[in-house]
PDB file of N, CA, C and O in Angstrom:
ATOM      1  N   MET A   1     -72.396  14.120 -26.067  1.00  0.00           N
ATOM      2  CA  MET A   1     -72.284  15.003 -24.901  1.00  0.00           C
ATOM      3  C   MET A   1     -71.463  16.250 -25.237  1.00  0.00           C
ATOM      4  O   MET A   1     -71.720  17.317 -24.680  1.00  0.00           O
ATOM      5  N   ALA A   2     -70.484  16.137 -26.132  1.00  0.00           N
ATOM      6  CA  ALA A   2     -69.655  17.288 -26.504  1.00  0.00           C
ATOM      7  C   ALA A   2     -70.499  18.379 -27.153  1.00  0.00           C
ATOM      8  O   ALA A   2     -70.299  19.568 -26.904  1.00  0.00           O
ATOM      9  N   GLU A   3     -71.442  17.957 -27.986  1.00  0.00           N
ATOM     10  CA  GLU A   3     -72.322  18.936 -28.636  1.00  0.00           C
ATOM     11  C   GLU A   3     -73.198  19.636 -27.605  1.00  0.00           C
ATOM     12  O   GLU A   3     -73.426  20.843 -27.695  1.00  0.00           O
ATOM     13  N   LEU A   4     -73.689  18.881 -26.624  1.00  0.00           N
ATOM     14  CA  LEU A   4     -74.519  19.448 -25.571  1.00  0.00           C
ATOM     15  C   LEU A   4     -73.716  20.440 -24.736  1.00  0.00           C
ATOM     16  O   LEU A   4     -74.221  21.518 -24.422  1.00  0.00           O
ATOM     17  N   THR A   5     -72.488  20.108 -24.369  1.00  0.00           N
ATOM     18  CA  THR A   5     -71.688  21.032 -23.567  1.00  0.00           C
ATOM     19  C   THR A   5     -71.397  22.312 -24.348  1.00  0.00           C
ATOM     20  O   THR A   5     -71.392  23.400 -23.772  1.00  0.00           O
ATOM     21  N   GLN A   6     -71.159  22.193 -25.634  1.00  0.00           N
ATOM     22  CA  GLN A   6     -70.946  23.361 -26.486  1.00  0.00           C
ATOM     23  C   GLN A   6     -72.203  24.247 -26.480  1.00  0.00           C
ATOM     24  O   GLN A   6     -72.110  25.463 -26.310  1.00  0.00           O
ATOM     25  N   GLU A   7     -73.369  23.630 -26.666  1.00  0.00           N
ATOM     26  CA  GLU A   7     -74.634  24.373 -26.657  1.00  0.00           C
ATOM     27  C   GLU A   7     -74.870  25.046 -25.307  1.00  0.00           C
ATOM     28  O   GLU A   7     -75.341  26.182 -25.248  1.00  0.00           O
ATOM     29  N   LEU A   8     -74.542  24.339 -24.220  1.00  0.00           N
ATOM     30  CA  LEU A   8     -74.718  24.898 -22.883  1.00  0.00           C
ATOM     31  C   LEU A   8     -73.819  26.107 -22.663  1.00  0.00           C
ATOM     32  O   LEU A   8     -74.256  27.116 -22.110  1.00  0.00           O
ATOM     33  N   LYS A   9     -72.574  26.009 -23.090  1.00  0.00           N
ATOM     34  CA  LYS A   9     -71.657  27.142 -22.943  1.00  0.00           C
ATOM     35  C   LYS A   9     -72.181  28.358 -23.695  1.00  0.00           C
ATOM     36  O   LYS A   9     -72.134  29.474 -23.177  1.00  0.00           O
ATOM     37  N   GLU A  10     -72.677  28.156 -24.905  1.00  0.00           N
ATOM     38  CA  GLU A  10     -73.244  29.256 -25.688  1.00  0.00           C
ATOM     39  C   GLU A  10     -74.476  29.830 -24.983  1.00  0.00           C
ATOM     40  O   GLU A  10     -74.666  31.045 -24.940  1.00  0.00           O
ATOM     41  N   LEU A  11     -75.305  28.945 -24.434  1.00  0.00           N
ATOM     42  CA  LEU A  11     -76.513  29.375 -23.728  1.00  0.00           C
ATOM     43  C   LEU A  11     -76.152  30.189 -22.478  1.00  0.00           C
ATOM     44  O   LEU A  11     -76.793  31.199 -22.188  1.00  0.00           O
ATOM     45  N   ILE A  12     -75.142  29.753 -21.753  1.00  0.00           N
ATOM     46  CA  ILE A  12     -74.686  30.470 -20.557  1.00  0.00           C
ATOM     47  C   ILE A  12     -74.203  31.871 -20.940  1.00  0.00           C
ATOM     48  O   ILE A  12     -74.558  32.851 -20.285  1.00  0.00           O
ATOM     49  N   ILE A  13     -73.408  31.963 -21.982  1.00  0.00           N
ATOM     50  CA  ILE A  13     -72.894  33.260 -22.431  1.00  0.00           C
ATOM     51  C   ILE A  13     -74.044  34.183 -22.829  1.00  0.00           C
ATOM     52  O   ILE A  13     -74.071  35.352 -22.444  1.00  0.00           O
ATOM     53  N   ASP A  14     -74.992  33.652 -23.603  1.00  0.00           N
ATOM     54  CA  ASP A  14     -76.130  34.465 -24.052  1.00  0.00           C
ATOM     55  C   ASP A  14     -77.040  34.859 -22.888  1.00  0.00           C
ATOM     56  O   ASP A  14     -77.423  36.022 -22.761  1.00  0.00           O
ATOM     57  N   THR A  15     -77.381  33.895 -22.047  1.00  0.00           N
ATOM     58  CA  THR A  15     -78.328  34.139 -20.958  1.00  0.00           C
ATOM     59  C   THR A  15     -77.764  35.104 -19.921  1.00  0.00           C
ATOM     60  O   THR A  15     -78.469  35.997 -19.450  1.00  0.00           O
ATOM     61  N   ALA A  16     -76.494  34.926 -19.565  1.00  0.00           N
ATOM     62  CA  ALA A  16     -75.875  35.781 -18.541  1.00  0.00           C
ATOM     63  C   ALA A  16     -75.235  37.033 -19.144  1.00  0.00           C
ATOM     64  O   ALA A  16     -74.633  37.841 -18.437  1.00  0.00           O
ATOM     65  N   ARG A  17     -75.375  37.177 -20.452  1.00  0.00           N
ATOM     66  CA  ARG A  17     -74.823  38.327 -21.172  1.00  0.00           C
ATOM     67  C   ARG A  17     -73.336  38.534 -20.865  1.00  0.00           C
ATOM     68  O   ARG A  17     -72.903  39.624 -20.490  1.00  0.00           O
ATOM     69  N   LEU A  18     -72.576  37.457 -21.035  1.00  0.00           N
ATOM     70  CA  LEU A  18     -71.128  37.482 -20.799  1.00  0.00           C
ATOM     71  C   LEU A  18     -70.406  37.835 -22.098  1.00  0.00           C
ATOM     72  O   LEU A  18     -69.761  36.985 -22.711  1.00  0.00           O
ATOM     73  N   GLU A  19     -70.522  39.090 -22.508  1.00  0.00           N
ATOM     74  CA  GLU A  19     -69.990  39.511 -23.800  1.00  0.00           C
ATOM     75  C   GLU A  19     -68.472  39.385 -23.913  1.00  0.00           C
ATOM     76  O   GLU A  19     -67.935  39.248 -25.012  1.00  0.00           O
ATOM     77  N   ASP A  20     -67.788  39.430 -22.778  1.00  0.00           N
ATOM     78  CA  ASP A  20     -66.329  39.359 -22.800  1.00  0.00           C
ATOM     79  C   ASP A  20     -65.786  37.944 -22.589  1.00  0.00           C
ATOM     80  O   ASP A  20     -64.585  37.769 -22.383  1.00  0.00           O
ATOM     81  N   VAL A  21     -66.655  36.938 -22.638  1.00  0.00           N
ATOM     82  CA  VAL A  21     -66.257  35.539 -22.436  1.00  0.00           C
ATOM     83  C   VAL A  21     -66.574  34.744 -23.705  1.00  0.00           C
ATOM     84  O   VAL A  21     -67.659  34.868 -24.273  1.00  0.00           O
ATOM     85  N   SER A  22     -65.607  33.922 -24.141  1.00  0.00           N
ATOM     86  CA  SER A  22     -65.847  33.065 -25.309  1.00  0.00           C
ATOM     87  C   SER A  22     -66.126  31.629 -24.847  1.00  0.00           C
ATOM     88  O   SER A  22     -65.816  31.252 -23.717  1.00  0.00           O
ATOM     89  N   VAL A  23     -66.708  30.856 -25.734  1.00  0.00           N
ATOM     90  CA  VAL A  23     -67.009  29.450 -25.436  1.00  0.00           C
ATOM     91  C   VAL A  23     -65.738  28.715 -25.029  1.00  0.00           C
ATOM     92  O   VAL A  23     -65.758  27.894 -24.112  1.00  0.00           O
ATOM     93  N   GLU A  24     -64.633  29.008 -25.708  1.00  0.00           N
ATOM     94  CA  GLU A  24     -63.361  28.335 -25.437  1.00  0.00           C
ATOM     95  C   GLU A  24     -62.832  28.633 -24.031  1.00  0.00           C
ATOM     96  O   GLU A  24     -62.100  27.828 -23.456  1.00  0.00           O
ATOM     97  N   GLU A  25     -63.204  29.788 -23.484  1.00  0.00           N
ATOM     98  CA  GLU A  25     -62.726  30.168 -22.150  1.00  0.00           C
ATOM     99  C   GLU A  25     -63.462  29.447 -21.018  1.00  0.00           C
ATOM    100  O   GLU A  25     -62.969  29.394 -19.891  1.00  0.00           O
ATOM    101  N   ILE A  26     -64.626  28.899 -21.312  1.00  0.00           N
ATOM    102  CA  ILE A  26     -65.401  28.199 -20.283  1.00  0.00           C
ATOM    103  C   ILE A  26     -64.979  26.739 -20.270  1.00  0.00           C
ATOM    104  O   ILE A  26     -65.271  25.980 -21.194  1.00  0.00           O
ATOM    105  N   GLU A  27     -64.284  26.363 -19.198  1.00  0.00           N
ATOM    106  CA  GLU A  27     -63.881  24.961 -19.046  1.00  0.00           C
ATOM    107  C   GLU A  27     -65.080  24.171 -18.546  1.00  0.00           C
ATOM    108  O   GLU A  27     -65.906  24.688 -17.793  1.00  0.00           O
ATOM    109  N   THR A  28     -65.168  22.926 -18.966  1.00  0.00           N
ATOM    110  CA  THR A  28     -66.319  22.086 -18.634  1.00  0.00           C
ATOM    111  C   THR A  28     -66.515  21.923 -17.132  1.00  0.00           C
ATOM    112  O   THR A  28     -67.649  21.809 -16.667  1.00  0.00           O
ATOM    113  N   GLU A  29     -65.430  21.912 -16.372  1.00  0.00           N
ATOM    114  CA  GLU A  29     -65.545  21.723 -14.925  1.00  0.00           C
ATOM    115  C   GLU A  29     -65.292  23.006 -14.140  1.00  0.00           C
ATOM    116  O   GLU A  29     -65.094  22.964 -12.926  1.00  0.00           O
ATOM    117  N   MET A  30     -65.297  24.148 -14.832  1.00  0.00           N
ATOM    118  CA  MET A  30     -65.129  25.449 -14.176  1.00  0.00           C
ATOM    119  C   MET A  30     -66.389  25.765 -13.372  1.00  0.00           C
ATOM    120  O   MET A  30     -67.501  25.627 -13.882  1.00  0.00           O
ATOM    121  N   PRO A  31     -66.220  26.190 -12.115  1.00  0.00           N
ATOM    122  CA  PRO A  31     -67.403  26.572 -11.330  1.00  0.00           C
ATOM    123  C   PRO A  31     -68.174  27.691 -12.031  1.00  0.00           C
ATOM    124  O   PRO A  31     -67.573  28.604 -12.597  1.00  0.00           O
ATOM    125  N   LEU A  32     -69.489  27.617 -11.991  1.00  0.00           N
ATOM    126  CA  LEU A  32     -70.312  28.642 -12.630  1.00  0.00           C
ATOM    127  C   LEU A  32     -70.578  29.820 -11.702  1.00  0.00           C
ATOM    128  O   LEU A  32     -70.777  30.943 -12.165  1.00  0.00           O
ATOM    129  N   PHE A  33     -70.582  29.570 -10.392  1.00  0.00           N
ATOM    130  CA  PHE A  33     -70.919  30.612  -9.424  1.00  0.00           C
ATOM    131  C   PHE A  33     -69.734  30.982  -8.566  1.00  0.00           C
ATOM    132  O   PHE A  33     -68.793  30.202  -8.415  1.00  0.00           O
ATOM    133  N   VAL A  34     -69.783  32.175  -8.004  1.00  0.00           N
ATOM    134  CA  VAL A  34     -68.755  32.772  -7.150  1.00  0.00           C
ATOM    135  C   VAL A  34     -67.433  32.791  -7.904  1.00  0.00           C
ATOM    136  O   VAL A  34     -67.252  33.629  -8.787  1.00  0.00           O
ATOM    137  N   GLU A  35     -66.501  31.893  -7.585  1.00  0.00           N
ATOM    138  CA  GLU A  35     -65.277  31.841  -8.374  1.00  0.00           C
ATOM    139  C   GLU A  35     -65.634  31.230  -9.731  1.00  0.00           C
ATOM    140  O   GLU A  35     -66.770  30.792  -9.912  1.00  0.00           O
ATOM    141  N   GLY A  36     -64.753  31.188 -10.639  1.00  0.00           N
ATOM    142  CA  GLY A  36     -65.099  30.697 -11.971  1.00  0.00           C
ATOM    143  C   GLY A  36     -65.778  31.798 -12.764  1.00  0.00           C
ATOM    144  O   GLY A  36     -65.218  32.884 -12.916  1.00  0.00           O
ATOM    145  N   LEU A  37     -66.974  31.536 -13.273  1.00  0.00           N
ATOM    146  CA  LEU A  37     -67.678  32.523 -14.093  1.00  0.00           C
ATOM    147  C   LEU A  37     -68.322  33.641 -13.275  1.00  0.00           C
ATOM    148  O   LEU A  37     -68.611  34.711 -13.812  1.00  0.00           O
ATOM    149  N   GLY A  38     -68.547  33.408 -12.000  1.00  0.00           N
ATOM    150  CA  GLY A  38     -69.095  34.452 -11.143  1.00  0.00           C
ATOM    151  C   GLY A  38     -70.573  34.741 -11.346  1.00  0.00           C
ATOM    152  O   GLY A  38     -71.020  35.866 -11.122  1.00  0.00           O
ATOM    153  N   LEU A  39     -71.336  33.739 -11.767  1.00  0.00           N
ATOM    154  CA  LEU A  39     -72.773  33.931 -11.942  1.00  0.00           C
ATOM    155  C   LEU A  39     -73.447  34.093 -10.575  1.00  0.00           C
ATOM    156  O   LEU A  39     -72.878  33.726  -9.546  1.00  0.00           O
ATOM    157  N   ASP A  40     -74.659  34.643 -10.577  1.00  0.00           N
ATOM    158  CA  ASP A  40     -75.402  34.809  -9.327  1.00  0.00           C
ATOM    159  C   ASP A  40     -76.763  34.115  -9.413  1.00  0.00           C
ATOM    160  O   ASP A  40     -77.059  33.434 -10.395  1.00  0.00           O
ATOM    161  N   SER A  41     -77.584  34.294  -8.382  1.00  0.00           N
ATOM    162  CA  SER A  41     -78.869  33.584  -8.325  1.00  0.00           C
ATOM    163  C   SER A  41     -79.821  34.027  -9.435  1.00  0.00           C
ATOM    164  O   SER A  41     -80.615  33.219  -9.916  1.00  0.00           O
ATOM    165  N   VAL A  42     -79.760  35.278  -9.846  1.00  0.00           N
ATOM    166  CA  VAL A  42     -80.597  35.745 -10.955  1.00  0.00           C
ATOM    167  C   VAL A  42     -80.176  35.043 -12.245  1.00  0.00           C
ATOM    168  O   VAL A  42     -81.018  34.624 -13.038  1.00  0.00           O
ATOM    169  N   ASP A  43     -78.855  34.921 -12.445  1.00  0.00           N
ATOM    170  CA  ASP A  43     -78.348  34.193 -13.610  1.00  0.00           C
ATOM    171  C   ASP A  43     -78.833  32.749 -13.595  1.00  0.00           C
ATOM    172  O   ASP A  43     -79.195  32.199 -14.635  1.00  0.00           O
ATOM    173  N   ALA A  44     -78.840  32.139 -12.417  1.00  0.00           N
ATOM    174  CA  ALA A  44     -79.283  30.739 -12.291  1.00  0.00           C
ATOM    175  C   ALA A  44     -80.744  30.592 -12.692  1.00  0.00           C
ATOM    176  O   ALA A  44     -81.109  29.653 -13.399  1.00  0.00           O
ATOM    177  N   LEU A  45     -81.572  31.517 -12.241  1.00  0.00           N
ATOM    178  CA  LEU A  45     -82.987  31.479 -12.581  1.00  0.00           C
ATOM    179  C   LEU A  45     -83.188  31.645 -14.090  1.00  0.00           C
ATOM    180  O   LEU A  45     -83.942  30.895 -14.710  1.00  0.00           O
ATOM    181  N   GLU A  46     -82.507  32.630 -14.669  1.00  0.00           N
ATOM    182  CA  GLU A  46     -82.620  32.859 -16.114  1.00  0.00           C
ATOM    183  C   GLU A  46     -82.096  31.660 -16.903  1.00  0.00           C
ATOM    184  O   GLU A  46     -82.672  31.274 -17.921  1.00  0.00           O
ATOM    185  N   LEU A  47     -81.003  31.079 -16.424  1.00  0.00           N
ATOM    186  CA  LEU A  47     -80.424  29.919 -17.093  1.00  0.00           C
ATOM    187  C   LEU A  47     -81.360  28.710 -17.003  1.00  0.00           C
ATOM    188  O   LEU A  47     -81.516  27.970 -17.975  1.00  0.00           O
ATOM    189  N   ALA A  48     -81.973  28.513 -15.853  1.00  0.00           N
ATOM    190  CA  ALA A  48     -82.924  27.398 -15.690  1.00  0.00           C
ATOM    191  C   ALA A  48     -84.093  27.549 -16.667  1.00  0.00           C
ATOM    192  O   ALA A  48     -84.540  26.571 -17.266  1.00  0.00           O
ATOM    193  N   MET A  49     -84.583  28.785 -16.822  1.00  0.00           N
ATOM    194  CA  MET A  49     -85.692  29.016 -17.753  1.00  0.00           C
ATOM    195  C   MET A  49     -85.240  28.803 -19.198  1.00  0.00           C
ATOM    196  O   MET A  49     -85.988  28.252 -20.005  1.00  0.00           O
ATOM    197  N   ALA A  50     -84.036  29.230 -19.522  1.00  0.00           N
ATOM    198  CA  ALA A  50     -83.512  29.045 -20.879  1.00  0.00           C
ATOM    199  C   ALA A  50     -83.295  27.565 -21.190  1.00  0.00           C
ATOM    200  O   ALA A  50     -83.541  27.122 -22.312  1.00  0.00           O
ATOM    201  N   ILE A  51     -82.837  26.805 -20.205  1.00  0.00           N
ATOM    202  CA  ILE A  51     -82.625  25.359 -20.384  1.00  0.00           C
ATOM    203  C   ILE A  51     -83.966  24.658 -20.605  1.00  0.00           C
ATOM    204  O   ILE A  51     -84.081  23.772 -21.451  1.00  0.00           O
ATOM    205  N   GLU A  52     -84.971  25.064 -19.838  1.00  0.00           N
ATOM    206  CA  GLU A  52     -86.297  24.457 -20.009  1.00  0.00           C
ATOM    207  C   GLU A  52     -86.831  24.750 -21.414  1.00  0.00           C
ATOM    208  O   GLU A  52     -87.385  23.866 -22.068  1.00  0.00           O
ATOM    209  N   LYS A  53     -86.662  25.974 -21.866  1.00  0.00           N
ATOM    210  CA  LYS A  53     -87.154  26.362 -23.190  1.00  0.00           C
ATOM    211  C   LYS A  53     -86.396  25.637 -24.306  1.00  0.00           C
ATOM    212  O   LYS A  53     -87.011  25.137 -25.248  1.00  0.00           O
ATOM    213  N   LYS A  54     -85.065  25.579 -24.202  1.00  0.00           N
ATOM    214  CA  LYS A  54     -84.241  25.003 -25.267  1.00  0.00           C
ATOM    215  C   LYS A  54     -84.252  23.480 -25.274  1.00  0.00           C
ATOM    216  O   LYS A  54     -84.332  22.862 -26.336  1.00  0.00           O
ATOM    217  N   PHE A  55     -84.171  22.870 -24.087  1.00  0.00           N
ATOM    218  CA  PHE A  55     -84.011  21.418 -24.010  1.00  0.00           C
ATOM    219  C   PHE A  55     -85.247  20.686 -23.492  1.00  0.00           C
ATOM    220  O   PHE A  55     -85.296  19.457 -23.521  1.00  0.00           O
ATOM    221  N   GLY A  56     -86.242  21.434 -23.020  1.00  0.00           N
ATOM    222  CA  GLY A  56     -87.454  20.802 -22.498  1.00  0.00           C
ATOM    223  C   GLY A  56     -87.247  20.099 -21.174  1.00  0.00           C
ATOM    224  O   GLY A  56     -87.986  19.175 -20.833  1.00  0.00           O
ATOM    225  N   VAL A  57     -86.242  20.533 -20.424  1.00  0.00           N
ATOM    226  CA  VAL A  57     -85.926  19.910 -19.133  1.00  0.00           C
ATOM    227  C   VAL A  57     -86.146  20.946 -18.038  1.00  0.00           C
ATOM    228  O   VAL A  57     -85.564  22.030 -18.071  1.00  0.00           O
ATOM    229  N   ARG A  58     -86.980  20.607 -17.079  1.00  0.00           N
ATOM    230  CA  ARG A  58     -87.286  21.516 -15.963  1.00  0.00           C
ATOM    231  C   ARG A  58     -86.325  21.233 -14.814  1.00  0.00           C
ATOM    232  O   ARG A  58     -86.136  20.082 -14.420  1.00  0.00           O
ATOM    233  N   ILE A  59     -85.724  22.288 -14.283  1.00  0.00           N
ATOM    234  CA  ILE A  59     -84.784  22.139 -13.162  1.00  0.00           C
ATOM    235  C   ILE A  59     -85.465  22.642 -11.901  1.00  0.00           C
ATOM    236  O   ILE A  59     -85.764  23.829 -11.766  1.00  0.00           O
ATOM    237  N   GLU A  60     -85.704  21.717 -10.982  1.00  0.00           N
ATOM    238  CA  GLU A  60     -86.332  22.043  -9.698  1.00  0.00           C
ATOM    239  C   GLU A  60     -85.608  21.251  -8.620  1.00  0.00           C
ATOM    240  O   GLU A  60     -84.903  20.283  -8.908  1.00  0.00           O
ATOM    241  N   GLY A  61     -85.790  21.669  -7.397  1.00  0.00           N
ATOM    242  CA  GLY A  61     -85.218  20.890  -6.313  1.00  0.00           C
ATOM    243  C   GLY A  61     -84.870  21.754  -5.126  1.00  0.00           C
ATOM    244  O   GLY A  61     -85.126  22.958  -5.111  1.00  0.00           O
ATOM    245  N   GLU A  62     -84.286  21.125  -4.140  1.00  0.00           N
ATOM    246  CA  GLU A  62     -83.835  21.806  -2.936  1.00  0.00           C
ATOM    247  C   GLU A  62     -82.532  22.529  -3.246  1.00  0.00           C
ATOM    248  O   GLU A  62     -81.887  22.248  -4.256  1.00  0.00           O
ATOM    249  N   ASP A  63     -82.147  23.456  -2.384  1.00  0.00           N
ATOM    250  CA  ASP A  63     -80.936  24.244  -2.611  1.00  0.00           C
ATOM    251  C   ASP A  63     -79.704  23.381  -2.852  1.00  0.00           C
ATOM    252  O   ASP A  63     -78.917  23.656  -3.758  1.00  0.00           O
ATOM    253  N   ALA A  64     -79.534  22.331  -2.040  1.00  0.00           N
ATOM    254  CA  ALA A  64     -78.352  21.472  -2.177  1.00  0.00           C
ATOM    255  C   ALA A  64     -78.343  20.780  -3.543  1.00  0.00           C
ATOM    256  O   ALA A  64     -77.297  20.676  -4.184  1.00  0.00           O
ATOM    257  N   GLN A  65     -79.507  20.312  -3.980  1.00  0.00           N
ATOM    258  CA  GLN A  65     -79.602  19.663  -5.295  1.00  0.00           C
ATOM    259  C   GLN A  65     -79.288  20.667  -6.399  1.00  0.00           C
ATOM    260  O   GLN A  65     -78.552  20.353  -7.334  1.00  0.00           O
ATOM    261  N   LEU A  66     -79.839  21.862  -6.294  1.00  0.00           N
ATOM    262  CA  LEU A  66     -79.623  22.881  -7.309  1.00  0.00           C
ATOM    263  C   LEU A  66     -78.155  23.284  -7.380  1.00  0.00           C
ATOM    264  O   LEU A  66     -77.614  23.484  -8.468  1.00  0.00           O
ATOM    265  N   ARG A  67     -77.517  23.403  -6.232  1.00  0.00           N
ATOM    266  CA  ARG A  67     -76.079  23.739  -6.218  1.00  0.00           C
ATOM    267  C   ARG A  67     -75.280  22.678  -6.954  1.00  0.00           C
ATOM    268  O   ARG A  67     -74.339  22.998  -7.681  1.00  0.00           O
ATOM    269  N   GLU A  68     -75.643  21.435  -6.772  1.00  0.00           N
ATOM    270  CA  GLU A  68     -74.924  20.344  -7.445  1.00  0.00           C
ATOM    271  C   GLU A  68     -75.196  20.352  -8.948  1.00  0.00           C
ATOM    272  O   GLU A  68     -74.274  20.167  -9.742  1.00  0.00           O
ATOM    273  N   ILE A  69     -76.439  20.563  -9.345  1.00  0.00           N
ATOM    274  CA  ILE A  69     -76.786  20.600 -10.769  1.00  0.00           C
ATOM    275  C   ILE A  69     -76.068  21.748 -11.470  1.00  0.00           C
ATOM    276  O   ILE A  69     -75.543  21.572 -12.569  1.00  0.00           O
ATOM    277  N   PHE A  70     -76.042  22.921 -10.840  1.00  0.00           N
ATOM    278  CA  PHE A  70     -75.442  24.111 -11.432  1.00  0.00           C
ATOM    279  C   PHE A  70     -73.960  24.279 -11.084  1.00  0.00           C
ATOM    280  O   PHE A  70     -73.405  25.365 -11.249  1.00  0.00           O
ATOM    281  N   LYS A  71     -73.326  23.221 -10.609  1.00  0.00           N
ATOM    282  CA  LYS A  71     -71.923  23.300 -10.203  1.00  0.00           C
ATOM    283  C   LYS A  71     -71.035  23.735 -11.367  1.00  0.00           C
ATOM    284  O   LYS A  71     -70.200  24.628 -11.219  1.00  0.00           O
ATOM    285  N   ASN A  72     -71.218  23.104 -12.518  1.00  0.00           N
ATOM    286  CA  ASN A  72     -70.420  23.441 -13.704  1.00  0.00           C
ATOM    287  C   ASN A  72     -71.149  22.937 -14.958  1.00  0.00           C
ATOM    288  O   ASN A  72     -72.225  22.346 -14.868  1.00  0.00           O
ATOM    289  N   VAL A  73     -70.557  23.177 -16.102  1.00  0.00           N
ATOM    290  CA  VAL A  73     -71.173  22.763 -17.363  1.00  0.00           C
ATOM    291  C   VAL A  73     -71.334  21.243 -17.411  1.00  0.00           C
ATOM    292  O   VAL A  73     -72.332  20.739 -17.925  1.00  0.00           O
ATOM    293  N   LYS A  74     -70.366  20.525 -16.883  1.00  0.00           N
ATOM    294  CA  LYS A  74     -70.412  19.055 -16.909  1.00  0.00           C
ATOM    295  C   LYS A  74     -71.616  18.522 -16.128  1.00  0.00           C
ATOM    296  O   LYS A  74     -72.310  17.622 -16.601  1.00  0.00           O
ATOM    297  N   THR A  75     -71.866  19.070 -14.936  1.00  0.00           N
ATOM    298  CA  THR A  75     -72.986  18.592 -14.121  1.00  0.00           C
ATOM    299  C   THR A  75     -74.327  19.003 -14.738  1.00  0.00           C
ATOM    300  O   THR A  75     -75.300  18.254 -14.667  1.00  0.00           O
ATOM    301  N   LEU A  76     -74.374  20.182 -15.337  1.00  0.00           N
ATOM    302  CA  LEU A  76     -75.591  20.614 -16.032  1.00  0.00           C
ATOM    303  C   LEU A  76     -75.892  19.708 -17.218  1.00  0.00           C
ATOM    304  O   LEU A  76     -77.033  19.291 -17.416  1.00  0.00           O
ATOM    305  N   ALA A  77     -74.870  19.408 -18.002  1.00  0.00           N
ATOM    306  CA  ALA A  77     -75.038  18.549 -19.177  1.00  0.00           C
ATOM    307  C   ALA A  77     -75.506  17.156 -18.758  1.00  0.00           C
ATOM    308  O   ALA A  77     -76.382  16.578 -19.402  1.00  0.00           O
ATOM    309  N   ALA A  78     -74.931  16.618 -17.691  1.00  0.00           N
ATOM    310  CA  ALA A  78     -75.321  15.287 -17.210  1.00  0.00           C
ATOM    311  C   ALA A  78     -76.791  15.289 -16.780  1.00  0.00           C
ATOM    312  O   ALA A  78     -77.532  14.352 -17.075  1.00  0.00           O
ATOM    313  N   PHE A  79     -77.204  16.349 -16.081  1.00  0.00           N
ATOM    314  CA  PHE A  79     -78.595  16.459 -15.650  1.00  0.00           C
ATOM    315  C   PHE A  79     -79.531  16.501 -16.858  1.00  0.00           C
ATOM    316  O   PHE A  79     -80.542  15.799 -16.887  1.00  0.00           O
ATOM    317  N   ILE A  80     -79.197  17.314 -17.843  1.00  0.00           N
ATOM    318  CA  ILE A  80     -80.028  17.437 -19.045  1.00  0.00           C
ATOM    319  C   ILE A  80     -80.090  16.108 -19.792  1.00  0.00           C
ATOM    320  O   ILE A  80     -81.168  15.676 -20.200  1.00  0.00           O
ATOM    321  N   GLU A  81     -78.949  15.464 -19.973  1.00  0.00           N
ATOM    322  CA  GLU A  81     -78.918  14.160 -20.651  1.00  0.00           C
ATOM    323  C   GLU A  81     -79.829  13.156 -19.951  1.00  0.00           C
ATOM    324  O   GLU A  81     -80.623  12.468 -20.593  1.00  0.00           O
ATOM    325  N   GLU A  82     -79.705  13.082 -18.645  1.00  0.00           N
ATOM    326  CA  GLU A  82     -80.481  12.117 -17.851  1.00  0.00           C
ATOM    327  C   GLU A  82     -81.989  12.389 -17.970  1.00  0.00           C
ATOM    328  O   GLU A  82     -82.781  11.458 -18.114  1.00  0.00           O
ATOM    329  N   HIS A  83     -82.370  13.648 -17.909  1.00  0.00           N
ATOM    330  CA  HIS A  83     -83.785  13.985 -17.907  1.00  0.00           C
ATOM    331  C   HIS A  83     -84.403  14.075 -19.300  1.00  0.00           C
ATOM    332  O   HIS A  83     -85.615  13.918 -19.451  1.00  0.00           O
ATOM    333  N   ARG A  84     -83.586  14.324 -20.311  1.00  0.00           N
ATOM    334  CA  ARG A  84     -84.096  14.279 -21.681  1.00  0.00           C
ATOM    335  C   ARG A  84     -84.394  12.847 -22.073  1.00  0.00           C
ATOM    336  O   ARG A  84     -85.378  12.571 -22.759  1.00  0.00           O
ATOM    337  N   ALA A  85     -83.541  11.941 -21.634  1.00  0.00           N
ATOM    338  CA  ALA A  85     -83.708  10.522 -21.960  1.00  0.00           C
ATOM    339  C   ALA A  85     -84.986   9.963 -21.332  1.00  0.00           C
ATOM    340  O   ALA A  85     -85.635   9.094 -21.915  1.00  0.00           O
ATOM    341  N   SER A  86     -85.348  10.454 -20.154  1.00  0.00           N
ATOM    342  CA  SER A  86     -86.520   9.924 -19.475  1.00  0.00           C
ATOM    343  C   SER A  86     -87.819  10.628 -19.892  1.00  0.00           C
ATOM    344  O   SER A  86     -88.913  10.195 -19.531  1.00  0.00           O
ATOM    345  N   ALA A  87     -87.682  11.696 -20.641  1.00  0.00           N
ATOM    346  CA  ALA A  87     -88.890  12.453 -21.049  1.00  0.00           C
ATOM    347  C   ALA A  87     -89.591  11.811 -22.223  1.00  0.00           C
ATOM    348  O   ALA A  87     -90.614  12.318 -22.684  1.00  0.00           O
TER     349      ALA A  87
END
């Protein structure tokens, strides 16, 4: 899981073009939206597409489910782990 969280942090930085943020600065349980990294809905869409391309996991669902999945790196990693295993 540590390797996956590292890859996710790098993917978030690349996808959201966070040039002034390093992997070390992103805490695993730091909120990704509003406070925390301050990502927006466009970032979420781009990140979902990047995750599907890199990990082969499609992220879909209702708003409440999506908010929970994209809460932080830890919740994203757990979702990917769970769905990669079942694929």
